[in-house]
C-alpha positions in Angstrom: 103.0 80.8 106.7 104.7 83.1 109.3 102.6 85.8 111.0 103.0 89.2 109.5 102.7 92.7 111.0 99.6 93.5 109.0 97.8 90.4 110.3 98.8 91.4 113.9 97.6 95.0 113.4 94.3 93.7 112.0 93.8 91.4 115.0 94.5 94.2 117.5 92.0 96.4 115.7 89.2 93.9 116.0 89.3 94.4 119.8 88.5 98.1 119.4 84.8 97.2 119.0 83.4 93.8 119.9 84.9 90.6 118.5 82.9 87.3 118.5 85.6 84.7 118.1 84.7 81.0 117.3 87.2 78.4 118.2 88.5 75.8 115.7 90.6 72.7 116.1 92.0 71.9 112.7 92.2 73.3 109.2 88.7 72.3 107.9 86.9 73.6 111.0 88.9 76.9 110.7 87.9 77.2 107.1 84.3 76.5 107.9 84.3 79.2 110.6 86.0 81.6 108.2 83.3 80.8 105.6 80.6 81.5 108.2 81.8 85.0 108.5 84.4 85.0 111.3 86.8 88.0 111.2 89.5 85.9 113.0 90.1 82.3 114.0 91.0 81.1 117.4 92.0 77.6 118.4 90.6 75.7 121.4 93.5 74.0 123.3 91.1 71.4 124.6 89.6 70.6 121.2 93.0 70.5 119.5 94.3 68.1 122.2 91.2 65.8 122.0 91.5 65.7 118.2 95.0 64.3 118.6 94.3 61.9 121.4 95.5 63.9 124.3 93.9 65.5 127.4 93.8 69.2 127.7 96.3 70.6 130.2 99.8 70.6 128.6 99.6 67.0 127.4 99.7 67.9 123.7 103.3 68.0 122.4 104.1 71.6 121.3 105.2 70.3 117.9 101.7 69.1 117.2 100.2 72.4 118.1 102.7 74.2 115.8 101.7 71.9 113.0 98.0 72.6 113.6 98.6 76.4 113.3 100.6 75.9 110.1 97.7 73.9 108.6 95.2 76.5 109.6 97.3 79.3 108.2 97.6 77.5 104.9 93.8 77.6 104.3 92.5 80.8 106.0 93.1 84.5 105.2 92.0 86.0 108.6 94.2 86.5 111.6 94.8 83.4 113.8 95.0 83.3 117.6 96.4 80.2 119.3 95.3 78.9 122.7 98.8 78.2 124.1 97.5 77.1 127.6 100.3 77.9 130.0 103.0 78.1 127.3 103.6 74.3 127.5 106.4 74.7 130.0 107.0 76.0 133.5 110.3 77.6 132.3 109.7 81.2 130.9 112.7 80.8 128.5 111.1 77.7 127.0 107.7 79.4 126.9 109.4 82.1 124.8 110.8 79.5 122.4 107.4 77.9 122.1 105.7 81.2 121.4 108.3 81.9 118.8 107.5 78.7 117.0 103.7 79.5 117.1 104.4 82.9 115.6 106.5 81.3 112.9 103.6 79.0 112.1 101.2 81.9 111.6 99.8 82.9 114.9 99.3 86.7 115.6 97.6 86.1 118.9 97.9 83.7 121.8 96.1 82.9 125.0 98.4 82.4 128.0 96.9 81.1 131.2 97.9 81.1 134.8 95.9 78.2 136.2 97.1 77.3 139.6 100.8 78.2 139.0 102.2 81.1 141.1 101.1 84.5 139.8 104.7 85.8 139.5 105.6 82.8 137.3 102.8 83.7 134.9 104.0 87.3 134.7 107.5 86.0 133.7 105.8 84.0 130.9 104.0 87.0 129.6 107.2 88.9 129.5 108.9 86.1 127.7 106.1 85.9 125.2 106.4 89.6 124.5 110.2 89.4 124.1 109.7 86.5 121.6 107.2 88.6 119.6 109.5 91.6 119.6 112.4 89.5 118.3 110.0 88.2 115.5 108.9 91.7 114.6 105.3 90.9 115.3 103.0 92.8 117.6 101.6 89.7 119.2 98.2 90.0 120.8 98.8 88.4 124.2 95.5 87.5 125.8 96.5 86.9 129.3 94.1 84.5 131.0 93.4 84.2 134.7 91.5 81.3 136.2 90.4 83.2 139.3 86.8 82.3 138.4 87.3 79.1 136.5 89.3 77.1 139.1 88.3 79.0 141.4 91.5 80.4 142.9 90.0 82.6 145.7 86.6 82.7 147.6 83.8 84.0 145.4 83.6 87.3 147.3 87.3 88.0 146.5 87.1 87.1 142.8 86.5 90.6 141.4 89.4 92.2 143.4 91.8 89.3 142.6 91.0 89.4 138.9 91.6 93.1 138.8 94.9 92.7 140.7 96.1 90.1 138.3 94.8 92.0 135.3 96.8 95.1 136.2 99.9 93.1 136.7 99.4 91.3 133.3 99.1 94.7 131.7 102.4 95.9 133.2 104.1 92.7 132.1 103.1 93.3 128.4 99.6 91.7 127.9 97.4 93.0 125.2 94.1 91.8 126.8 92.6 90.1 129.8 90.7 86.8 129.6 88.5 86.0 132.6 86.7 82.8 131.8 83.6 82.0 133.9 83.1 85.6 134.9 79.4 85.6 134.5 77.7 88.4 136.5 77.2 91.7 134.8 78.4 93.8 137.8 81.6 91.7 138.1 82.3 92.0 134.4 81.8 95.8 134.3 84.0 96.3 137.4 86.8 94.2 135.9 86.7 95.9 132.5 86.6 99.4 134.0 89.4 98.9 136.5 91.9 97.0 134.3 91.3 99.0 131.1 92.5 96.2 128.8 90.2 94.6 126.2 88.3 92.0 128.3 87.5 88.5 126.9 84.8 86.3 128.4 83.8 82.8 127.3 80.5 81.5 126.1 78.6 79.7 128.9 75.0 79.3 130.0 73.7 82.3 131.7 76.2 84.8 130.2 74.6 88.1 129.0 74.0 88.4 125.3 76.6 90.1 123.1 74.9 93.5 123.0 74.8 93.6 126.8 78.4 92.3 127.1 79.6 95.2 124.9 77.8 97.7 127.1 79.5 96.2 130.1 82.9 96.8 128.6 83.7 93.4 127.1 85.6 93.5 123.8 85.8 89.7 123.0 83.5 86.8 123.3 85.1 83.3 122.7 83.3 80.1 122.0 85.8 78.1 124.0 85.0 74.4 123.6 81.3 74.9 122.8 81.5 74.5 119.0 83.7 71.5 119.4 81.3 70.1 122.0 78.4 70.6 119.6 80.3 68.8 116.8 81.2 65.9 119.1 77.7 65.6 120.3 76.4 65.5 116.7 79.0 62.8 115.9 78.0 60.7 118.8 74.3 61.0 118.0 74.8 60.2 114.3 77.0 57.2 115.1 74.5 55.8 117.7 71.6 56.2 115.3 73.4 54.5 112.4 74.6 51.6 114.6 70.9 50.8 115.5 69.7 49.9 112.0 72.2 51.1 109.5 69.7 53.5 108.0 71.6 55.2 105.2 68.7 57.6 104.4 68.6 58.9 107.9 72.3 59.3 108.0 72.3 61.2 104.7 69.5 63.5 106.1 71.8 64.4 109.0 74.5 65.5 106.5 72.1 67.8 104.6 73.2 69.5 101.3 76.4 68.2 99.9 79.5 70.4 100.4 82.6 70.2 98.2 85.2 70.3 101.0 88.0 69.7 98.5 87.1 72.9 96.6 86.6 74.8 99.9 90.0 73.9 101.2 91.7 74.8 97.9 89.8 78.1 97.7 
């Protein structure tokens, strides 16, 4: 169902404290995450792409992503944020149309990344996304992502300053939050959060401070990224490999654990 203003307001409000945001890739994983206690659902662009036989990085047709959001919106009651990569186009006008479709499908938040594209081009995309949301009457949470650390886009000693520079520009363009994946050091995180003064999102990775410390550093959102999908895929691989060895049905059943009525869960 289409996103509503109440859902958008609720999602914005979650960033006033500290939001742990698991990432799903289809309706059933979104429902499981909601059942686990999540206050909102995010998608992982990579996990969604892999599930549909595409590589991450704008290979997934936007129509498929819109369908995924529609399917998730049909089964969960919490706000939904969609990882929209770079908007699935280099043209800001087309990005705006794509974001409109995602809002219509049920998203009240998006991630919008710069990657290696020119900084000014990313700013135009943020503006286009904000304009699309205004037309839809939804206060879309635009989580503007910079890959300064992830790519990396600048030498390590310049990463903090460059992330701050981009974050301030994102804010001016209409972003609701700043996403700095792979920012790992506490001092870096604190400096970015303080200088930009937007809700700061970091991503789960080995060596990242725990949630309580992140909150003290000024972080307002911790995303799982591909980690939950990676865990599920690793479990699938291990179960398949073990079953192929000797077809041990008991061992495979033990991996499943207590039976879950997924039909009833989806209908609930």
